[in-house]
Phi, psi and omega in degrees: 000118183257186183296329180289330175293323177295318177300317180296320178299315180295318179294319177299319178297318179297314178298318181299310182293321180294316179297318179295321180295316180296313182297315182296313182294324179291322177295319177298317182296319180293322181292325176058214183290353180299324180301309184294318179297318179294321179301313183291328186279329191243031178246035183285334176216161186302322182293316176299317180298320180299309181296321180294316179299318179294316182296314182293321180294323175297321182292320184258355175057041178198108176289330178296315178297323178298314182293319178299320178299318179296318178301316180295319181291322177290320180296329180276357180081010183281322180238156175265158181302317183299332180288340186270341187299308180296325180296318179298316178298316180295325181294328177295326177285317182299328183288347180287345181299322181302317180298324179292321177297316180294330182292341179297337181292343181273002181290132178239123178194155176269352181286130183298317184292324177294318180294333180294335181276355175287129183305322182291342179279317184260350182297327176298322177292322177298320179296319180297313178299319181297314182291327176295318178297320181292318187277326189261319187292141177266343181273132183299323182297319179292324177295325176294321176297319177300321178293325176297314179299315180296319179299318179296317182294317178296319178302312181293325177296319177298321178298317178297317179299316180296317180297319181292324184288329182265354182301326177294344183296334184294339180261005182260117178296330180298322180294319178298323179295318179297319183294336180297334177295335182282356173292343174281111185300324181295320177294321179298315178299316182297314180296316179299319181291315183294313182296316179294324177297326180289313183270351175055044177200111179291324179298319180293318182291326175294321177299320178294320177297322177294325177295319177294328181296336179297335179289344181080012184257354183264124178260168177299322180298329177278318189288318187299312178297323179297318178299318177298317179295326179297324178292329175286318183297329181292346178288346181302320180300316179295321180295316179296321182289342182272358179289127176081012179253180182293162181300319181295324178292324176299328181293334175299313177296323179295320177298316182300310184287326178296317180302313183286323180291314179299316179298318180294314181298313182295317180294322177296316180297315180296314184297309184276340173291314177294323181296334179284343181254318182246143179282110178267082186296333183294342183296334180266359180277155181289136179256130177264186182297319179293320180297321179293319176299320180294315179298319179300316181291314181300317181299313183290321179293316180298314180298321180293313180300323182289320188259349180301318177296341181259027182300319179296322179293323176297321178297317179295321178299318178297323178292327178289317181293324181243100183291141178267162174245160184282341181285131182243137178298152180298316173201142183289156178222167184298144183258140178301337180299331180293344180296340178292338175236086186306324179299315178294322179297319179294317181299318179287333175296319177299316179297321180290324175294327175299320176295321178299319181297325178295321179294317179297316179298315179301318182294321178298314182293323177296319180295322178295320177298329179298332180291330181276310180214113186283138181221131178293324178295320178294322177299317179297321178295319179297317180295321178297316179295323179297318176298320180295320178297322177296320178295316178304312183298314183295311186289316179295321178299313179297318183296317181292326175296320177296320179299318184295345179274001186259030174060061185282158172288168181301317180294318180295322178297319178295323180292320177298317179299317179298317181295318180300316179294320182292325177303315179298321180294316180294322180293320179292326174300320177296322177297317179293326175298321178296323177296320178296319177300319179294322176295319178297321179295322178297316177300319181292312184295323183265004177055047176258155180210142175282156177286168179300320180297317180294321180294322178296320178296316180294328179296320176298316180297320180296323177298317178293322181294318179296320180295320182290327176295317180297318180294314182295316182289326177293316180291329177292315183295321183263356183054044185264109183292321181299318178293325180294322180297331181285349184286320187296318176300323179290326177295320177295321177300316179297319177302317181291322176299315181296319179297318179294318179297322178296318180297319178296323179296320178296320177301318181292325176295319183294328179273002175077014182265348182249138178275150178298322182298312177293327178298320178296317180297315180299317181297320177297317180298312181298320178298316180292321178295321178295319180294321178299318177298319179297320179293325175297320177297318179300319181296317179296320179297322179297325177293319180294318179298324180290324181282324180239099187292342183274002183245133172251167188300314184295317179296317181299309183296328181286319187273331190294331184287352176259004182275141182296325179295323178297314180299317179297311181295324179296318179297321178297313181294321179296328177288326181286324184244087181246129178292144178298145181295147179281124178276125183244146180277186181301328182277358180091358179275156177297127180296325179248061182291337179288122181273000000 
């Protein structure tokens, strides 16, 4: 083996890691937010979590990415620690699939059909299909599939380069001498852990071990401890991702590493304990690529079966290893770690905007309550919520900009744009709520009050305003187009109510029963209520645009008012929200002309 073989080995390793990275990231991108939604929905018990962890890891071909996603979701407050234990165990099983795919390269046969299932035989065709999809297809999804194909082909080419570069080692006595050191199981575990920790991929390190096995110099006694160490080394990614996150998120990494260390210690004790009593002759036999894949799978399945009943104990151990503090953050926020899976990051951004919408709605209702009975405590709550809305807008805006830099699909890009616009609408609703609070404070400080008739009119308007906020926020959270279409008739109803209240106000001014000062306050309130209604309409339109890509906001707003369904819904809403009739005296004047 000369210096050029070393160069080839390094190049093969680079191709292998690059191909795995492309394939994994493209698979994650295609899966999008479905992964995160499925995680939250199906982690109700350890068995479901186990199957889910294995399935998702097989889909994205990366247990490290799976664990990093879990750290991010726990840090954001989306998942609880207990929900992640089974997923972590399942991801260790799911990652063994890569080793089985790589082991196909060791198949030897003269049969054409048998040779066709060898990755090195069909990977050039896969690469050709992949590059054609990338270059020719206009759809982002097909281009992502092309990148998956290319990643797989590059990975297999790297595997071939490594196998070819190390093949001369089988004739080198020096190499055999070095390998004898690996008969020490502790050294094997250490080497497997350190090497995997450096390249941060257990699947890649197992692939390299399989390439070395082609030389015929690797025995089961050497391979098994190294495989155990590789499972420990892959925890480095989770440990690095837990730096700077919440204590509970750190515990996810603690569960991962505890699971693999406990499994390794128990398996070593069992293996060599039994070996001291019974002659395990297979330990000195040569291990091939298939044998290494089998050992990798058996170790992970055995460890999972052994520790799955102790999932609660693993959770408690993580809590002991990572002490919690009594101080709790005011509210959790999205973690940058989720950016590694843009689909999950977008999905959680939607959930966080949903939390933002609740704060905006609460502030509007609190401000309206201030008009009835002013409270300093309520004012402090409104100010606190306003600060929170500003934080939501700044952080979510920055976060979504970061997401948009990760090569999103067309649909994901549209969703990011929709969320960005909606953030602005919710923040502006909070601003209008603050304006209503200021009007209420003015009424309180100057000891002014609306008449009973005016309060009854405003109560009808407030009922419609609360309903339109609920409809707009509900359709945004569920991405329900049918519910979104129902918002516009209600917005038109609110506009007509406001116009009627203004006309009644003018009548009162003309009869000299309304003061200019109260009139200014009323006009400010009506303007802010109208703006809140408009922002609800904007949110609903964004949902419709997301559901129907061929519709833009201006076209929708222009055409919908001529639709028969709109007219029907408008009539229904106008019937539900009717201002009380004006009571007039014998002279025809308003009995309660004083506002």
